[in-house]
KOLMAR-983152 format. One line per 5 residues: number of its first residue (from 1); for each residue x, z, y of C-alpha. Coordinates in steps of 0.2 Angstrom, whole numbers, plus 5000, padded with zeros to 4 digits. Example, Ala and Ser with C-alpha at 12.3 -4.5 7.8 and 13.67 -1.06 7.14 Angstrom:
1) 5062/5039/4978; 5068/5036/4995 .
This chain:
1) 5779/6212/4909; 5795/6221/4905; 5803/6222/4888; 5801/6241/4883; 5817/6249/4878 .
6) 5813/6261/4864; 5824/6276/4862; 5826/6284/4845; 5838/6295/4834; 5849/6285/4823 .
11) 5843/6292/4806; 5834/6281/4794; 5817/6289/4796; 5819/6289/4815; 5823/6271/4815 .
16) 5808/6267/4803; 5797/6276/4816; 5804/6267/4831; 5802/6250/4821; 5784/6255/4818 .
21) 5781/6257/4837; 5790/6240/4840; 5779/6231/4827; 5763/6239/4834; 5768/6233/4851 .
26) 5772/6216/4845; 5755/6214/4836; 5748/6216/4854; 5760/6204/4861; 5772/6216/4869 .
31) 5791/6214/4868; 5802/6229/4865; 5820/6233/4859; 5827/6248/4850; 5841/6259/4857 .
36) 5849/6271/4845; 5855/6288/4852; 5863/6303/4842; 5856/6320/4845; 5864/6337/4844 .
41) 5852/6342/4830; 5858/6327/4820; 5877/6332/4823; 5877/6351/4820; 5872/6353/4802 .
46) 5881/6369/4797; 5869/6381/4806; 5850/6384/4804; 5840/6375/4818; 5834/6391/4826 .
51) 5852/6397/4829; 5857/6381/4839; 5842/6379/4850; 5827/6375/4840; 5816/6360/4840 .
56) 5821/6354/4858; 5838/6349/4850; 5830/6333/4843; 5822/6328/4859; 5834/6333/4873 .
61) 5846/6319/4871; 5832/6306/4872; 5824/6315/4887; 5841/6314/4896; 5843/6295/4892 .
66) 5826/6292/4899; 5830/6301/4915; 5846/6291/4917; 5836/6275/4915; 5843/6269/4898 .
71) 5827/6269/4889; 5809/6267/4894; 5800/6277/4880; 5806/6288/4866; 5799/6290/4848 .
76) 5799/6307/4840; 5792/6316/4825; 5779/6326/4834; 5783/6342/4824; 5800/6341/4832 .
81) 5794/6340/4850; 5793/6356/4860; 5775/6361/4865; 5780/6360/4884; 5788/6343/4889 .
86) 5802/6343/4903; 5795/6340/4920; 5793/6322/4923; 5791/6317/4905; 5773/6315/4897 .
91) 5765/6310/4881; 5762/6292/4881; 5754/6290/4864; 5751/6298/4847; 5751/6286/4832 .
96) 5739/6288/4817; 5745/6302/4806; 5751/6301/4789; 5750/6315/4776; 5753/6331/4784 .
101) 5758/6340/4768; 5775/6347/4762; 5781/6342/4744; 5793/6350/4733; 5806/6338/4725 .
106) 5812/6346/4709; 5827/6343/4698; 5823/6345/4680; 5805/6351/4677; 5791/6362/4686 .
111) 5792/6377/4675; 5798/6387/4690; 5782/6384/4698; 5772/6393/4684; 5784/6407/4678 .
116) 5788/6422/4687; 5806/6421/4684; 5821/6417/4696; 5823/6400/4704; 5832/6393/4719 .
121) 5823/6383/4732; 5831/6374/4747; 5824/6373/4764; 5830/6375/4782; 5813/6379/4788 .
126) 5808/6397/4792; 5789/6392/4789; 5792/6384/4772; 5804/6399/4767; 5791/6412/4772 .
131) 5776/6404/4764; 5786/6400/4748; 5792/6418/4746; 5774/6424/4749; 5769/6414/4734 .
136) 5785/6416/4724; 5793/6432/4729; 5806/6432/4715; 5813/6415/4720; 5829/6413/4731 .
141) 5829/6402/4747; 5845/6393/4752; 5847/6384/4768; 5847/6366/4769; 5849/6355/4785 .
146) 5852/6336/4788; 5841/6320/4788; 5831/6317/4773; 5844/6306/4765; 5857/6320/4767 .
151) 5845/6333/4760; 5841/6323/4745; 5859/6320/4741; 5863/6339/4743; 5849/6343/4731 .
156) 5857/6331/4718; 5874/6339/4721; 5868/6358/4719; 5861/6368/4706; 5845/6371/4714 .
161) 5827/6370/4706; 5820/6360/4720; 5820/6357/4739; 5805/6356/4751; 5802/6341/4762 .
166) 5788/6334/4773; 5780/6321/4761; 5777/6308/4775; 5795/6307/4780; 5800/6303/4762 .
171) 5786/6291/4759; 5789/6281/4775; 5807/6276/4770; 5802/6274/4751; 5812/6289/4746 .
176) 5798/6300/4738; 5803/6302/4720; 5791/6303/4706; 5798/6321/4702; 5788/6329/4716 .
181) 5773/6340/4718; 5762/6340/4734; 5761/6358/4741; 5743/6357/4747; 5743/6376/4747 .
186) 5756/6377/4760; 5750/6376/4778; 5761/6363/4787; 5770/6363/4803; 5759/6359/4818 .
191) 5759/6340/4820; 5768/6337/4804; 5765/6318/4799; 5762/6312/4817; 5773/6302/4828 .
196) 5773/6304/4847; 5779/6292/4861; 5785/6299/4877; 5788/6291/4894; 5791/6296/4912 .
201) 5776/6301/4921; 5778/6289/4935; 5781/6274/4923; 5764/6267/4924; 5768/6251/4915 .
206) 5775/6259/4900; 5761/6272/4899; 5748/6258/4900; 5756/6248/4886; 5758/6263/4875 .
211) 5740/6268/4878; 5735/6253/4867; 5742/6261/4851; 5736/6278/4854; 5726/6286/4839 .
216) 5713/6297/4847; 5708/6307/4832; 5726/6311/4828; 5729/6315/4846; 5715/6328/4847 .
221) 5720/6336/4830; 5738/6339/4834; 5733/6345/4852; 5724/6359/4843; 5738/6363/4831 .
226) 5751/6363/4845; 5741/6373/4857; 5739/6386/4843; 5758/6387/4841; 5761/6387/4860 .
231) 5749/6402/4862; 5758/6411/4849; 5774/6407/4858; 5782/6400/4843; 5792/6384/4838 .
236) 5803/6380/4823; 5810/6398/4828; 5795/6406/4820; 5786/6404/4803; 5770/6396/4811 .
241) 5759/6384/4801; 5743/6375/4808; 5732/6361/4802; 5717/6354/4810; 5705/6342/4802 .
246) 5691/6332/4811; 5675/6328/4802; 5662/6320/4813; 5660/6331/4828; 5668/6346/4820 .
251) 5686/6353/4820; 5691/6363/4804; 5707/6373/4807; 5719/6383/4796; 5733/6393/4804 .
256) 5746/6406/4798; 5759/6417/4806; 5771/6424/4793; 5785/6437/4793; 5803/6429/4790 .
261) 5802/6435/4772; 5784/6431/4769; 5779/6449/4766; 5766/6448/4780; 5755/6433/4783 .
266) 5742/6433/4797; 5729/6419/4794; 5715/6411/4803; 5702/6399/4796; 5689/6393/4809 .
271) 5678/6378/4813; 5671/6373/4830; 5664/6358/4840; 5675/6344/4843; 5670/6344/4861 .
276) 5680/6360/4863; 5696/6354/4856; 5706/6357/4872; 5704/6376/4870; 5701/6378/4851 .
281) 5719/6380/4846; 5721/6394/4858; 5705/6402/4852; 5712/6402/4834; 5729/6409/4840 .
286) 5720/6423/4849; 5712/6429/4832; 5730/6430/4825; 5736/6440/4840; 5721/6452/4838 .
291) 5726/6455/4820; 5744/6460/4826; 5752/6443/4829; 5760/6449/4845; 5769/6463/4837 .
296) 5774/6452/4822; 5781/6439/4834; 5792/6452/4843; 5798/6458/4826; 5802/6439/4821 .
301) 5811/6436/4837; 5822/6452/4835; 5826/6448/4817; 5830/6430/4820; 5840/6434/4836 .
306) 5829/6423/4846 .
């Protein structure tokens, strides 16, 4: 049995995720090693992500390394993975999900969450920006890029009231400060909090090994969320949120498509049988489209120069 070469980005969070995969495999008796690879998304930090290629920037470098035979599998934050994988690369496993919710890390106090006055909030996410402005229209949003360590440092260095993060990422590397509030009202990015492993479609050994650490309930939930996003033709280039919960044999889903400034928000809340999870996300997206989602997506793409 071969030693699996695990490809990962070089950030602290990415390495934590890769080491989790390494541990899970080791617990089952499989050997693996970690290969660090820098991505364009990590290197270009002075522009919003949607202006430099979108979510695929974080995965393409690892995809290329896999095609060159330098790594056997790649570990990704699933919310960063395009809904269509490159030809020849397949999903090998999805790990059990952590919390999917966003958090606001604040500087001094939380008065700005209660008052209607001005405040400055940092985020590089169009989804977070839109949903925040929908709730707090008098606030100002400032752009923020970089790995979680860099973004926390920038929050300290600037006169902002707070910055929005994925709670799971901060918690995984023990950087979630006490001065945070869970944003349970904000619909998270599809697949937020989940980790995906990819491999070459013809690499049967790697696929068989990774299948042993796949978490079926998470896999089905994020399938629903990602199909919702794919049907709307969005990625991190559009303010789309989607969250699926599985309770017994039922799926409960909340989804949102927002205008860039949060002035328009099309939402769907729907439940259905788990047996229909393969198509459920598309059904939810079609309800958004019927409410005017297609026209809103065209407007978003025009305004964001996508």
